[in-house]
N, C-alpha and C positions, 0 to 999 in steps of 0.2 A: 504493500500500500504506500509506504514512504517513497519508493522508487517512482510510482505513478504520479505523485504530487510534484516531485522534482522535474519530471518530464513535462508535466502540465505548465509549471512555472517557466521552463525554458521556451516552450512553444508560445506562451503568452508574451514573453519578452521579445522574441523574434517577431511576432505579429505586430507588436507595438512599434518596434523599430522600422518595420516595413511600412506601416501606416504613416509614420512621420516622414520617411523618405519620399513616398509617393505624394503625400500632401505638399511637401516642400517643392518637389519638381513640378507638380501641377500648378501651384501658385506662381512659380518662376516663369513657366512657359505661357501663362495666360496674361502676363502684364503687357499692355500696349503702351508704346511711347506716344508722345504728342505727334511725332511725324507719322506714325501708323494711323492715328485718328484723322489727320489731315488728308492722307492718301485715300482713306475710305470715304471721307466727306466729299472728295472730288468725284466719286463714282455715283453720286446721287443723280437720278434722272427724274423726269417729271412725275411719274406715278410709280416709281420703284425706289425703295429705300433700303439702305444697309443700316442696320441699327447699331450705332456706336453710342448713341445717346437716346434718351426718351423723346427728343424732339422729332425724330423721324417717325417713330410710332405714333406720336400725337398728330403729326401732319397727315399720315395715312388715315387715321381714325376720323379726322375732322373733314376730309375732302369729299365725303359723300359717295365714294365708290366702294364696291365690295372689296374686301381685303383678305389676302391669305398670309398668314404668319408662318414662316418656316423656322422652327427652333433647331439650332445646330451647334456643334462644337468643332474646333479645329482637329480634334483627335478621333473623330467618328468616321470610320470607313464608309458607312452607308451615306453619311452626309456628303463626303467627298464625291461619291458616286452620283449623288443627286445634283451637284453643282451645275453641270451642263443643262439639265432639265430646268433648273431654276433660272438660269440665264436666258434660256429659250422662252420661258414664261414671262420674264420681264419684257422681252421684245414683243411677243405675241399679244399680251394683254395690256400693253401701254395705252393709256387713255380709256380703258375699260374697267380695270381693276388695279388695286395696289398689291405689290409683291414686297413683303417686308421680311428680311432675313434677320432673325434675332440670334445674335452670337452669344451663347451662354457662357463663353469663356470670360466675358466681361461681367464683373460683379454687379454693375449698374443695371443689368438686364435680368437679374435673379428674380426680382419681383414679378416680372412678366411670366416667367416660368411657373411661379407659384399661382399667379392669377388665372392662368390657363391650364393648370393642373398637368404640367408636362412631366412625364415619368421617364420617357426614353427619347432619344434623338435618332433620326429626325422625327419631329412631330409637326404636322401641318394643321393649322386651325383656320377655318374659313368663317369669315364674318360678313354679315349683310351690310347694307348701306348705313344702318344705324348702329353698327359695331356689335350686333347680337350674334353669338355663336350659332352657326347653322350646321356645321359638321366638322369632323376632325379625322385625321388618319395618322397612324404611327408607322414608321418604316419607309422604305423606298416606295415612291409613287410615280406613276407615269404622267406625262403632260396631258394625255387625254383624260385621265382621272381628275387631274387638277382642274381642267377646263369644265368638266361635268360638275364638280363641286362648286366652282365659281358661278356657274349658271344657276345652280340650286340656291346660291346665296344672292342671286339677283343681277348678275352681270348680263348686260345687254349684248 
């Protein structure tokens, strides 16, 4: 019995050290410099927003178009796979719907993940013209499915 307790203590110490290591590396890799933010700000287009601040989210919610929010992180393989689809959606739905990419690597976007009950990434949340949730999907999604859900949200 005494040997089992020693093994358990060793496992717990190793687990705690691993958690500290991964937490430190995650926080180091998620820090954006002011130059990074300026570069992202320059990519804003008329009805397509990259969220580095709540300003983009607010603009999308207030402009009266249906909106879809893509919650993503830089370390998510499925999110990386979705990037071309999201870029295509920005072009295809310009002037008809908002495309908002919510980068959850940024601490200032954490409240949006909580508000929309995001459990996994990528998560897409579709809002109507009044910012009411109409549908949501988790995981990789096709452009056709995005279009269908935007139409259900009121896109013309």
